[in-house]
C-alpha positions, 0 to 999 in steps of 0.5 A: 579606653577599654583598660580604663573602663574595665577597672571602672567596672570594679570600682564598685567595691571598697572598705575600711580597715584600722585607724592609723594616725587618726584616720580610718584606712579602708583596704579594698581588694579587687581583680580589676587591673591597675590602670583600667577604667575601673581602677580610675574609678576606684581612685575617683571614689578614694578622692570623693571619700577623702574629700567628704571626710576631710581625710579621715577615711582613706581608701587603700586599693589593691588591684589586679588580684594582687591579694589573690583570687576572689575566693581568697579575698573573701577568706581574708575579709572573713578573717579580718585581714581585708575590709572590703572587696570589689567582687563579681557574681562568681565570687559573691556566693563565697560570702553567701550561697543565696547570691547565686540566684543572680547567676541563672544562665540564659534567664535575663534578657536585658540589663533592665530586666536584671535591675528589675529583679535585683532591686526586688530581691536585694533586701532579702540578699542584704539581710542574709549578708548582714547576718554574716557580718557584711554590708553591701555598699553598692550593686553593679554588673560587669557586662554580658558574659559570652563563651570564647573558644579555641575552635567554633562552638555553636551548640551545647553538644559541641561544647560538652567535650571542650575543656571549659574553665569555671571559677574554683571554689564552687563544688556544687556548680562543678557537679552540676556542669558534670551532671549535664555532660560538660568537661569543666576545669575549676581554676581561679580567674587569675589562672585563666591565661596560663591555663589557656597557654598550656592547653589546660582549658580551651574555652572560657566564659567572660565579658568581652572587656575582660577578654580584650584587656587581658588579651585572652581572646587571642588564645580563644579567638571564637566568640559564640554570639549568645549572652550567657548571663550578666556578670553581677558584682557588688561592693561588700564591706565587713560590718565591723569595718564600716562601724569604724567609719564615723557614722556622720559620714555613712550616708554621704559615702554611700551616695558617693560610691553609688553615684560613681557606680551609676556613671561607670555602669553606663560606660561599661555597657557601651564598652562591652559592645565596643570591645567586641568590635575591637576584637573583631578588627584584631581577628576575633570571629563571632560565631552566629546562631540561628533561631533554632540553635538559640532555642536549643541553648535555652532548652538546655538551660531550662532543663538544668533549672530544677537541678540548679534550684536544688544546687543553690540551696535556696529554692524559694528565692530561686522561684522568686527570681523566675517569677519576677523574670516572667513578670518582667517579660509579660510587662515588657514583651519587646524586651531583649533576649540574650544575644549580641544581635539584640539591644542591650 
């Protein structure tokens, strides 16, 4: 079940390629594992697009990172060798740095808050992507990101000396981590298991579904009970590739992929919580935090916001996200705060 749900998480991304025998081939790259729910969802989207276009548009899916990590897939898309990507928030800034404003740590208290903020800034982000020659087919998320470690970690100071995996290709983020005393090791997501097995890293921050499906939790069997951030995602396609698709199909294809995304999203959110329970049955230990320790993590994150604001390079957009978060919390005082002990 969990493998099916994960690949459904990544269905959200697809794109067209070149015409072959009268059809438009849409080459889609994703890290989503073959056979997972995300992959099943991609297959469903492929069927929907084929049905809508009577076979004129074919989705050709390359799952499991066979085309490389997200940074490499973005480069291939920019060079025209790939039409679209199903990509996470860690990869989106490789297309445009402004999308990093959706990755602010310990800011979002619930999925509803994320959706509230993202819906309001999405037009700005999509305009920026359009200027770079890309179109967002749909937005998504892959669940909450948690910290998984080889030994228990409760406080920021306990994490600082631990070799912490971070996504490669983001030098500003790496610099910021180091500025606050964290020992980060930048690597592609496809190298996580090898890095854990060799001892190159001793901590990762990923959604529980990922940890369960690739069994990385067996190497980092402690999960700190703190919702770091929701892992955003999007389906992004090259504008030139989208233009190859006959215009009369555009609206229907967008509706189809967004419809699949909405259905899958609910499954993913449920599966994230279920994955934690499943891993606990198999030996995962959840490291609980009291209110004082939680407050310390939030103070640490807030202290980093000014530097993060400058690092991202879009201070006005960063400020708008903070303003919208404050607005949402003011209007929803009972909203959840990051942490598995709260409602999703």
